[in-house]
C-alpha positions as CSV (number, residue, x, y, z in Angstrom):
1,M,-3.8,5.5,16.7
2,A,-5.6,8.8,15.9
3,E,-8.8,8.8,14.0
4,M,-8.8,10.2,10.5
5,S,-12.1,12.1,10.7
6,E,-11.0,15.0,8.5
7,V,-11.6,14.9,4.8
8,P,-8.6,13.9,2.7
9,G,-6.2,16.7,1.9
10,T,-2.7,17.0,0.8
11,D,-1.5,15.2,4.0
12,L,-3.4,12.0,3.1
13,L,-2.6,9.7,0.2
14,L,-4.4,6.8,-1.4
15,V,-2.8,3.4,-1.7
16,A,-2.4,4.0,-5.5
17,Q,-0.6,7.3,-4.9
18,V,1.8,5.7,-2.5
19,A,2.4,2.8,-4.9
20,T,3.2,5.3,-7.7
21,R,5.5,7.3,-5.4
22,E,7.4,4.2,-4.3
23,R,7.4,2.6,-7.7
24,V,5.7,-0.6,-6.4
25,N,2.5,-2.4,-7.2
26,R,-0.7,-1.5,-5.3
27,S,-0.8,-5.0,-3.8
28,T,2.7,-4.4,-2.3
29,V,1.4,-1.3,-0.4
30,L,-1.7,-3.4,0.8
31,R,0.8,-6.1,2.0
32,W,2.6,-3.4,4.0
33,I,-0.7,-2.3,5.5
34,E,-1.4,-5.9,6.5
35,K,2.0,-6.1,8.2
36,G,1.2,-3.0,10.3
37,F,2.0,0.1,8.1
38,P,-0.2,2.9,9.5
39,A,-3.3,3.5,7.4
40,E,-7.0,4.0,8.1
41,E,-10.0,2.9,6.1
42,A,-11.7,5.8,4.5
43,S,-15.2,6.8,5.8
44,R,-18.2,7.2,3.5
45,E,-17.8,10.9,3.8
46,Q,-14.2,10.7,2.8
47,L,-15.1,8.4,-0.2
48,G,-17.7,11.0,-1.3
49,Y,-15.0,13.7,-1.1
50,L,-12.6,11.6,-3.1
51,I,-15.3,11.0,-5.8
52,A,-15.9,14.8,-5.9
53,L,-12.2,15.4,-6.5
54,N,-12.2,12.7,-9.3
55,L,-9.7,10.6,-7.3
56,L,-12.2,7.8,-7.4
57,K,-14.8,7.1,-10.1
58,S,-17.3,5.5,-7.7
59,I,-17.5,3.8,-4.3
60,P,-15.4,0.7,-4.7
61,Q,-16.2,-2.8,-3.5
62,H,-12.9,-3.1,-1.7
63,K,-11.6,-1.1,1.2
64,V,-10.0,2.3,0.5
65,Y,-7.1,3.1,2.8
66,L,-5.7,6.6,3.5
67,I,-2.1,7.0,4.4
68,R,-0.7,10.1,6.2
69,S,2.2,11.7,4.4
70,E,4.0,12.0,7.7
71,D,4.1,8.2,8.0
72,L,5.9,7.7,4.6
73,H,9.3,7.7,6.4
74,L,8.3,4.3,7.8
75,I,8.3,2.7,4.4
76,P,11.9,1.6,4.3
77,S,11.4,-0.7,7.3
78,F,8.5,-2.4,5.5
79,R,10.4,-2.7,2.3
80,E,13.3,-4.7,3.9
81,Y,13.6,-8.2,2.7
82,P,13.0,-10.6,5.7
83,R,16.1,-11.6,7.5
84,N,17.3,-15.3,7.6
85,T,15.6,-16.1,4.3
86,R,17.2,-17.1,1.1
87,R,16.3,-15.5,-2.2
88,P,16.1,-17.7,-5.3
89,R,19.1,-17.2,-7.5
90,K,18.2,-15.5,-10.7
91,G,18.7,-17.5,-13.9
92,K,18.9,-20.8,-12.0
93,K,16.2,-23.5,-12.2
94,V,14.7,-24.3,-8.9
95,G,13.5,-27.9,-8.3
96,G,13.4,-30.8,-10.6
97,N,16.2,-33.3,-11.3
98,G,17.7,-31.3,-14.2
99,S,16.6,-33.8,-16.9
100,E,14.4,-32.5,-19.7
């Protein structure tokens, strides 16, 4: 995978920006990254640039990932619900013997 040595620009997005764009929680985007969605950890230089642009308030304790806008087309494959699994039925109680 290519290195992201350039400073963030319009072609790079933060996890929070992708989450807002896709209407999901930030932790969902982080889960996609754990499953292999292409993203690179921001360098200290990039973090400084993000702070200068007021995209970050300070250097965070957690990792900051940058996502290329050209990779956003891959999101649908990471959004798919896993095959051969059952979703719990909405409105139905799961477990227990039914007595209250």
